[in-house]
A tleap script that builds the chain and sets N, CA, C and O, in Angstrom:
source leaprc.protein.ff14SB
mol = sequence {
  NGLU THR ALA VAL ARG ALA LEU GLY HIE PRO
  LEU MET ARG LYS ALA ALA GLU ALA ALA ARG
  VAL GLY ARG CYS ARG ARG GLU VAL PRO VAL
  ALA VAL VAL ALA SER ASP GLY VAL VAL VAL
  GLU GLY VAL VAL ASP ALA ALA PHE VAL ASP
  ALA GLY GLY TRP THR VAL VAL ASP PHE LYS
  THR ASP VAL GLU VAL ALA GLY ARG VAL GLU
  GLU TYR ARG ARG GLN VAL ARG LEU TYR ALA
  GLU GLY VAL GLY ARG ALA THR GLY GLY ARG
  ALA ARG GLY VAL LEU LEU ARG CVAL
}
set mol.1.N position { 6.806 -0.654 19.663 }
set mol.1.CA position { 7.068 0.199 19.112 }
set mol.1.C position { 6.547 1.180 18.100 }
set mol.1.O position { 7.166 2.197 17.786 }
set mol.2.N position { 5.635 0.908 17.713 }
set mol.2.CA position { 4.786 1.440 16.640 }
set mol.2.C position { 4.153 2.624 17.602 }
set mol.2.O position { 4.097 3.799 17.242 }
set mol.3.N position { 3.725 2.181 18.769 }
set mol.3.CA position { 2.575 2.841 19.750 }
set mol.3.C position { 3.371 4.156 20.405 }
set mol.3.O position { 3.090 5.347 20.538 }
set mol.4.N position { 4.644 3.216 20.783 }
set mol.4.CA position { 5.842 4.354 21.283 }
set mol.4.C position { 6.167 5.510 20.218 }
set mol.4.O position { 6.549 6.564 20.727 }
set mol.5.N position { 6.093 5.483 19.098 }
set mol.5.CA position { 6.635 6.285 18.290 }
set mol.5.C position { 5.465 7.115 18.265 }
set mol.5.O position { 5.625 8.301 18.552 }
set mol.6.N position { 4.043 6.604 17.901 }
set mol.6.CA position { 2.739 7.630 17.696 }
set mol.6.C position { 2.829 9.053 19.002 }
set mol.6.O position { 2.616 10.265 19.003 }
set mol.7.N position { 3.261 8.034 19.969 }
set mol.7.CA position { 2.979 8.878 21.213 }
set mol.7.C position { 4.041 9.837 21.664 }
set mol.7.O position { 3.755 10.693 22.501 }
set mol.8.N position { 5.185 9.753 21.190 }
set mol.8.CA position { 6.336 10.346 21.007 }
set mol.8.C position { 5.974 11.627 20.145 }
set mol.8.O position { 6.041 12.665 20.803 }
set mol.9.N position { 5.623 11.778 18.883 }
set mol.9.CA position { 5.111 12.292 17.844 }
set mol.9.C position { 4.572 13.917 18.802 }
set mol.9.O position { 3.862 14.026 19.802 }
set mol.10.N position { 5.264 14.958 17.978 }
set mol.10.CA position { 4.917 16.345 18.613 }
set mol.10.C position { 3.700 16.481 18.740 }
set mol.10.O position { 3.266 16.940 19.797 }
set mol.11.N position { 2.811 16.111 17.671 }
set mol.11.CA position { 1.203 16.420 18.112 }
set mol.11.C position { 0.551 15.754 18.853 }
set mol.11.O position { -0.477 16.254 19.310 }
set mol.12.N position { 0.933 14.392 19.226 }
set mol.12.CA position { 0.300 13.547 20.474 }
set mol.12.C position { 0.797 13.971 21.662 }
set mol.12.O position { 0.190 13.687 22.695 }
set mol.13.N position { 2.169 14.837 21.701 }
set mol.13.CA position { 2.015 15.532 23.052 }
set mol.13.C position { 1.362 16.587 23.528 }
set mol.13.O position { 1.143 17.077 24.636 }
set mol.14.N position { 0.995 16.913 21.949 }
set mol.14.CA position { 0.246 18.716 22.394 }
set mol.14.C position { -1.170 17.834 23.082 }
set mol.14.O position { -1.732 18.217 24.108 }
set mol.15.N position { -1.512 16.838 22.443 }
set mol.15.CA position { -2.794 16.095 22.571 }
set mol.15.C position { -2.848 15.615 23.900 }
set mol.15.O position { -3.985 15.414 24.327 }
set mol.16.N position { -1.680 15.325 24.839 }
set mol.16.CA position { -1.537 14.850 26.070 }
set mol.16.C position { -1.530 16.315 26.770 }
set mol.16.O position { -2.162 16.377 27.825 }
set mol.17.N position { -1.091 17.138 26.456 }
set mol.17.CA position { -0.971 18.474 27.066 }
set mol.17.C position { -2.779 19.026 27.568 }
set mol.17.O position { -3.403 19.372 28.571 }
set mol.18.N position { -2.989 18.800 26.074 }
set mol.18.CA position { -4.596 18.862 25.937 }
set mol.18.C position { -5.589 18.398 26.945 }
set mol.18.O position { -6.560 18.919 27.494 }
set mol.19.N position { -4.980 17.192 26.999 }
set mol.19.CA position { -6.271 16.009 28.180 }
set mol.19.C position { -5.774 16.302 29.319 }
set mol.19.O position { -6.457 15.965 30.286 }
set mol.20.N position { -4.405 17.035 29.600 }
set mol.20.CA position { -4.361 17.077 31.254 }
set mol.20.C position { -5.369 18.106 31.571 }
set mol.20.O position { -5.495 18.275 32.783 }
set mol.21.N position { -6.149 18.865 30.802 }
set mol.21.CA position { -6.594 19.784 31.204 }
set mol.21.C position { -7.914 19.857 30.898 }
set mol.21.O position { -8.797 20.697 31.074 }
set mol.22.N position { -7.844 18.760 30.390 }
set mol.22.CA position { -9.572 18.033 29.830 }
set mol.22.C position { -10.272 18.664 28.738 }
set mol.22.O position { -11.449 19.024 28.750 }
set mol.23.N position { -9.160 18.801 27.469 }
set mol.23.CA position { -9.407 19.785 26.108 }
set mol.23.C position { -9.123 18.737 24.677 }
set mol.23.O position { -8.859 19.083 23.526 }
set mol.24.N position { -9.315 17.166 25.334 }
set mol.24.CA position { -8.659 16.379 24.285 }
set mol.24.C position { -10.150 15.268 24.477 }
set mol.24.O position { -10.518 14.890 25.589 }
set mol.25.N position { -10.720 14.953 23.436 }
set mol.25.CA position { -11.397 13.585 22.912 }
set mol.25.C position { -10.806 13.054 22.388 }
set mol.25.O position { -9.899 13.593 21.754 }
set mol.26.N position { -11.076 11.208 22.364 }
set mol.26.CA position { -10.833 10.081 21.940 }
set mol.26.C position { -12.009 9.384 21.287 }
set mol.26.O position { -12.943 9.101 22.037 }
set mol.27.N position { -12.115 9.043 19.922 }
set mol.27.CA position { -12.736 7.620 19.767 }
set mol.27.C position { -14.194 8.528 19.504 }
set mol.27.O position { -15.127 7.726 19.525 }
set mol.28.N position { -14.631 9.771 19.293 }
set mol.28.CA position { -15.705 10.247 19.145 }
set mol.28.C position { -16.400 10.027 17.992 }
set mol.28.O position { -15.779 10.012 16.928 }
set mol.29.N position { -18.032 9.789 18.025 }
set mol.29.CA position { -18.417 9.401 16.614 }
set mol.29.C position { -18.999 10.806 16.283 }
set mol.29.O position { -19.594 11.551 17.061 }
set mol.30.N position { -18.682 11.038 14.843 }
set mol.30.CA position { -18.926 12.092 13.712 }
set mol.30.C position { -20.073 11.761 13.031 }
set mol.30.O position { -20.507 10.641 12.760 }
set mol.31.N position { -20.609 13.062 12.731 }
set mol.31.CA position { -21.441 12.679 11.509 }
set mol.31.C position { -21.736 14.008 10.572 }
set mol.31.O position { -22.277 14.929 11.186 }
set mol.32.N position { -21.466 14.234 9.213 }
set mol.32.CA position { -21.205 15.393 8.415 }
set mol.32.C position { -22.039 15.226 6.973 }
set mol.32.O position { -21.774 14.202 6.344 }
set mol.33.N position { -22.719 15.858 6.574 }
set mol.33.CA position { -23.651 16.507 5.418 }
set mol.33.C position { -22.049 16.666 4.874 }
set mol.33.O position { -21.262 17.422 5.443 }
set mol.34.N position { -21.705 15.911 3.783 }
set mol.34.CA position { -20.841 16.639 2.510 }
set mol.34.C position { -21.328 17.721 1.718 }
set mol.34.O position { -22.450 18.161 1.971 }
set mol.35.N position { -20.773 18.123 0.967 }
set mol.35.CA position { -21.478 19.526 -0.133 }
set mol.35.C position { -21.718 18.516 -1.237 }
set mol.35.O position { -21.449 18.957 -2.354 }
set mol.36.N position { -22.159 17.268 -1.195 }
set mol.36.CA position { -22.648 16.810 -2.243 }
set mol.36.C position { -23.855 15.862 -1.851 }
set mol.36.O position { -24.453 15.004 -2.500 }
set mol.37.N position { -24.000 16.344 -0.506 }
set mol.37.CA position { -25.242 16.020 0.247 }
set mol.37.C position { -25.349 14.715 0.681 }
set mol.37.O position { -26.448 14.228 0.945 }
set mol.38.N position { -24.314 14.102 0.781 }
set mol.38.CA position { -23.962 12.495 1.211 }
set mol.38.C position { -23.733 12.369 2.728 }
set mol.38.O position { -22.855 13.185 3.006 }
set mol.39.N position { -24.034 11.870 3.570 }
set mol.39.CA position { -24.017 12.197 5.252 }
set mol.39.C position { -22.910 10.976 5.337 }
set mol.39.O position { -23.207 9.800 5.129 }
set mol.40.N position { -21.484 11.477 5.703 }
set mol.40.CA position { -20.757 10.658 6.136 }
set mol.40.C position { -20.298 10.354 7.596 }
set mol.40.O position { -19.729 11.206 8.280 }
set mol.41.N position { -20.540 9.253 7.980 }
set mol.41.CA position { -20.307 8.914 9.591 }
set mol.41.C position { -18.975 7.885 9.651 }
set mol.41.O position { -18.624 6.953 8.928 }
set mol.42.N position { -18.325 8.585 11.026 }
set mol.42.CA position { -17.583 7.828 11.234 }
set mol.42.C position { -16.772 8.041 12.665 }
set mol.42.O position { -17.332 8.768 13.485 }
set mol.43.N position { -15.728 7.568 12.959 }
set mol.43.CA position { -15.179 7.809 14.855 }
set mol.43.C position { -13.873 8.746 14.475 }
set mol.43.O position { -12.884 8.357 13.854 }
set mol.44.N position { -14.070 9.876 14.918 }
set mol.44.CA position { -12.700 10.551 15.315 }
set mol.44.C position { -11.673 10.020 16.360 }
set mol.44.O position { -11.790 10.221 17.569 }
set mol.45.N position { -10.592 9.281 15.743 }
set mol.45.CA position { -9.236 8.902 16.793 }
set mol.45.C position { -9.064 9.445 17.293 }
set mol.45.O position { -8.554 8.964 18.304 }
set mol.46.N position { -9.261 11.558 17.333 }
set mol.46.CA position { -9.215 12.062 18.754 }
set mol.46.C position { -8.528 13.241 18.169 }
set mol.46.O position { -7.838 13.248 17.150 }
set mol.47.N position { -8.863 14.423 19.097 }
set mol.47.CA position { -9.356 15.664 18.622 }
set mol.47.C position { -9.374 16.341 20.398 }
set mol.47.O position { -9.861 16.072 21.496 }
set mol.48.N position { -8.513 17.333 19.756 }
set mol.48.CA position { -7.894 18.094 21.135 }
set mol.48.C position { -7.670 19.906 20.619 }
set mol.48.O position { -7.278 20.276 19.512 }
set mol.49.N position { -7.975 20.614 21.553 }
set mol.49.CA position { -8.568 22.454 21.427 }
set mol.49.C position { -7.198 22.943 21.860 }
set mol.49.O position { -6.841 22.379 22.894 }
set mol.50.N position { -6.498 23.644 21.481 }
set mol.50.CA position { -5.468 24.305 22.050 }
set mol.50.C position { -5.965 26.272 21.120 }
set mol.50.O position { -6.924 26.704 20.480 }
set mol.51.N position { -4.720 26.800 21.577 }
set mol.51.CA position { -5.141 28.207 21.166 }
set mol.51.C position { -5.040 28.525 19.653 }
set mol.51.O position { -5.088 29.641 19.137 }
set mol.52.N position { -4.891 27.328 19.046 }
set mol.52.CA position { -4.998 27.551 17.708 }
set mol.52.C position { -6.602 26.665 16.924 }
set mol.52.O position { -6.894 26.504 15.739 }
set mol.53.N position { -7.065 26.409 17.717 }
set mol.53.CA position { -8.626 25.502 17.310 }
set mol.53.C position { -8.239 24.314 17.896 }
set mol.53.O position { -7.366 23.921 18.670 }
set mol.54.N position { -9.356 23.783 17.153 }
set mol.54.CA position { -9.330 22.147 17.242 }
set mol.54.C position { -8.223 21.547 16.387 }
set mol.54.O position { -7.731 22.065 15.385 }
set mol.55.N position { -7.959 20.580 16.839 }
set mol.55.CA position { -6.726 19.758 15.869 }
set mol.55.C position { -7.301 17.885 15.731 }
set mol.55.O position { -6.976 17.112 16.633 }
set mol.56.N position { -8.150 17.376 14.508 }
set mol.56.CA position { -8.632 16.108 14.663 }
set mol.56.C position { -7.848 15.333 14.201 }
set mol.56.O position { -7.368 15.858 13.196 }
set mol.57.N position { -7.378 14.227 14.388 }
set mol.57.CA position { -6.203 13.359 14.278 }
set mol.57.C position { -6.834 11.986 14.252 }
set mol.57.O position { -7.494 11.431 15.130 }
set mol.58.N position { -6.376 11.427 12.670 }
set mol.58.CA position { -7.183 10.239 11.969 }
set mol.58.C position { -5.709 9.405 12.251 }
set mol.58.O position { -4.720 9.939 11.748 }
set mol.59.N position { -5.520 8.307 12.913 }
set mol.59.CA position { -4.627 7.723 12.709 }
set mol.59.C position { -4.890 6.381 11.591 }
set mol.59.O position { -5.915 5.720 11.428 }
set mol.60.N position { -3.372 6.252 10.818 }
set mol.60.CA position { -3.606 5.150 9.692 }
set mol.60.C position { -2.253 4.667 9.750 }
set mol.60.O position { -1.206 5.314 9.751 }
set mol.61.N position { -2.520 2.915 9.819 }
set mol.61.CA position { -1.172 2.588 9.273 }
set mol.61.C position { -0.716 2.671 7.718 }
set mol.61.O position { -1.525 2.893 6.817 }
set mol.62.N position { 0.889 2.437 7.470 }
set mol.62.CA position { 1.351 2.602 6.044 }
set mol.62.C position { -0.055 1.733 5.234 }
set mol.62.O position { -0.957 2.158 4.512 }
set mol.63.N position { 0.237 0.503 5.692 }
set mol.63.CA position { -0.999 -0.480 4.998 }
set mol.63.C position { -1.920 -0.460 4.273 }
set mol.63.O position { -2.251 -0.880 3.164 }
set mol.64.N position { -2.616 0.575 5.760 }
set mol.64.CA position { -4.151 1.261 5.283 }
set mol.64.C position { -3.873 2.595 4.029 }
set mol.64.O position { -4.793 3.061 3.357 }
set mol.65.N position { -2.835 2.915 3.953 }
set mol.65.CA position { -2.779 4.377 3.233 }
set mol.65.C position { -2.416 4.153 2.292 }
set mol.65.O position { -2.567 4.947 1.363 }
set mol.66.N position { -1.811 3.022 2.153 }
set mol.66.CA position { -1.270 2.746 0.288 }
set mol.66.C position { -2.325 2.494 -0.832 }
set mol.66.O position { -3.004 1.485 -1.023 }
set mol.67.N position { -2.289 3.763 -1.579 }
set mol.67.CA position { -2.822 4.142 -2.426 }
set mol.67.C position { -4.160 4.728 -2.214 }
set mol.67.O position { -4.928 4.933 -3.154 }
set mol.68.N position { -4.504 5.058 -0.726 }
set mol.68.CA position { -5.582 5.411 -0.661 }
set mol.68.C position { -5.544 6.933 0.389 }
set mol.68.O position { -6.269 7.423 1.254 }
set mol.69.N position { -4.427 7.235 -0.196 }
set mol.69.CA position { -3.906 8.963 0.711 }
set mol.69.C position { -4.895 9.957 0.376 }
set mol.69.O position { -5.137 10.843 1.196 }
set mol.70.N position { -5.562 9.911 -0.857 }
set mol.70.CA position { -6.405 11.038 -1.098 }
set mol.70.C position { -8.019 10.741 -0.593 }
set mol.70.O position { -8.871 11.629 -0.634 }
set mol.71.N position { -8.210 9.798 -0.267 }
set mol.71.CA position { -9.481 9.313 0.351 }
set mol.71.C position { -9.333 9.780 1.570 }
set mol.71.O position { -10.240 10.491 2.002 }
set mol.72.N position { -7.998 9.461 2.547 }
set mol.72.CA position { -8.028 9.247 3.792 }
set mol.72.C position { -7.901 11.082 4.087 }
set mol.72.O position { -8.351 11.653 5.081 }
set mol.73.N position { -7.478 11.464 3.417 }
set mol.73.CA position { -7.744 13.053 3.523 }
set mol.73.C position { -8.873 13.844 3.344 }
set mol.73.O position { -9.029 14.842 4.048 }
set mol.74.N position { -9.717 13.514 2.454 }
set mol.74.CA position { -10.864 13.566 2.554 }
set mol.74.C position { -11.514 13.531 3.788 }
set mol.74.O position { -12.126 14.454 4.324 }
set mol.75.N position { -11.300 12.181 4.276 }
set mol.75.CA position { -12.059 12.002 5.147 }
set mol.75.C position { -11.640 12.765 6.726 }
set mol.75.O position { -12.470 12.744 7.635 }
set mol.76.N position { -10.583 13.273 6.871 }
set mol.76.CA position { -10.155 13.696 7.936 }
set mol.76.C position { -10.810 14.863 7.952 }
set mol.76.O position { -11.111 15.292 9.067 }
set mol.77.N position { -11.222 15.722 6.668 }
set mol.77.CA position { -11.140 17.500 6.120 }
set mol.77.C position { -12.511 17.372 6.701 }
set mol.77.O position { -12.905 18.344 7.346 }
set mol.78.N position { -13.390 16.233 6.573 }
set mol.78.CA position { -14.638 16.014 6.657 }
set mol.78.C position { -15.312 16.063 8.492 }
set mol.78.O position { -16.335 16.540 8.983 }
set mol.79.N position { -14.092 15.288 9.086 }
set mol.79.CA position { -14.545 14.929 10.223 }
set mol.79.C position { -13.952 16.671 10.954 }
set mol.79.O position { -14.466 17.199 11.940 }
set mol.80.N position { -12.995 17.153 10.281 }
set mol.80.CA position { -12.454 18.061 10.767 }
set mol.80.C position { -13.563 19.452 10.773 }
set mol.80.O position { -13.526 20.323 11.643 }
set mol.81.N position { -14.444 19.439 9.715 }
set mol.81.CA position { -15.686 20.101 8.989 }
set mol.81.C position { -16.608 19.645 10.332 }
set mol.81.O position { -16.793 20.464 11.232 }
set mol.82.N position { -16.998 18.705 10.382 }
set mol.82.CA position { -17.888 18.424 11.856 }
set mol.82.C position { -17.670 18.919 13.280 }
set mol.82.O position { -18.399 19.408 14.143 }
set mol.83.N position { -16.428 18.613 13.188 }
set mol.83.CA position { -16.155 19.191 14.955 }
set mol.83.C position { -16.014 20.749 14.346 }
set mol.83.O position { -16.740 21.374 15.119 }
set mol.84.N position { -15.602 21.492 13.610 }
set mol.84.CA position { -15.684 22.865 13.708 }
set mol.84.C position { -17.098 23.472 13.543 }
set mol.84.O position { -17.365 24.625 13.882 }
set mol.85.N position { -17.977 22.613 12.999 }
set mol.85.CA position { -19.807 23.385 12.916 }
set mol.85.C position { -20.228 22.732 14.351 }
set mol.85.O position { -21.012 23.416 15.009 }
set mol.86.N position { -19.803 21.494 14.917 }
set mol.86.CA position { -20.226 21.223 16.270 }
set mol.86.C position { -19.849 22.274 17.342 }
set mol.86.O position { -20.702 22.651 18.145 }
set mol.87.N position { -18.741 22.694 17.365 }
set mol.87.CA position { -18.053 23.699 18.302 }
set mol.87.C position { -17.995 24.949 17.915 }
set mol.87.O position { -17.395 25.580 18.785 }
set mol.88.N position { -18.444 25.892 16.707 }
set mol.88.CA position { -18.310 26.566 16.392 }
set mol.88.C position { -16.730 27.345 16.583 }
set mol.88.O position { -16.521 28.517 16.894 }
set mol.89.N position { -15.743 26.274 16.288 }
set mol.89.CA position { -14.493 27.377 16.127 }
set mol.89.C position { -13.819 26.520 15.096 }
set mol.89.O position { -14.428 25.702 14.406 }
set mol.90.N position { -12.197 26.812 15.011 }
set mol.90.CA position { -11.777 26.808 13.713 }
set mol.90.C position { -11.288 25.247 14.004 }
set mol.90.O position { -10.990 25.094 15.188 }
set mol.91.N position { -11.149 24.128 13.239 }
set mol.91.CA position { -10.575 22.979 13.162 }
set mol.91.C position { -9.595 22.436 11.774 }
set mol.91.O position { -9.873 22.843 10.646 }
set mol.92.N position { -8.769 21.757 11.946 }
set mol.92.CA position { -7.720 20.994 10.855 }
set mol.92.C position { -8.089 19.771 11.255 }
set mol.92.O position { -8.568 19.436 12.338 }
set mol.93.N position { -7.747 18.901 9.982 }
set mol.93.CA position { -7.850 17.700 10.236 }
set mol.93.C position { -6.040 17.205 10.126 }
set mol.93.O position { -5.223 17.923 9.549 }
set mol.94.N position { -5.789 16.311 10.572 }
set mol.94.CA position { -4.503 15.921 10.183 }
set mol.94.C position { -4.235 14.271 10.369 }
set mol.94.O position { -4.375 13.711 11.457 }
set mol.95.N position { -3.821 13.570 9.115 }
set mol.95.CA position { -3.509 11.927 9.208 }
set mol.95.C position { -2.066 12.061 9.864 }
set mol.95.O position { -1.077 12.729 9.563 }
set mol.96.N position { -2.290 11.333 10.683 }
set mol.96.CA position { -1.109 10.532 11.223 }
set mol.96.C position { -0.602 9.308 10.997 }
set mol.96.O position { -0.852 8.477 11.871 }
set mol.97.N position { -0.031 8.995 10.176 }
set mol.97.CA position { 0.736 7.676 9.501 }
set mol.97.C position { 1.663 6.871 10.910 }
set mol.97.O position { 2.725 7.252 11.403 }
set mol.98.N position { 1.128 6.108 11.154 }
set mol.98.CA position { 2.069 5.006 12.208 }
set mol.98.C position { 2.583 4.157 11.822 }
set mol.98.O position { 3.219 3.423 12.579 }
savepdb mol mol.pdb
quit
């Protein structure tokens, strides 16, 4: 049920459209040097590009998010920053709670 809801989300439908034309990536490693000099490494759950630039999606369950929303927002912002730097394009980060 959770997977069906997530895949039916408008954002994921856009990702599916991008995937059909080879413009979507899943489970991609990323490393970013944060403004404080700390290297942040992780795995981008999904990233796709359309006319508006890159959208970087990080999936979280309600259990994971509880009390940690700001931490996860920073994480996905850093991931989007890394994608933007790597591609030379615009990128935005989105937390998708499932």
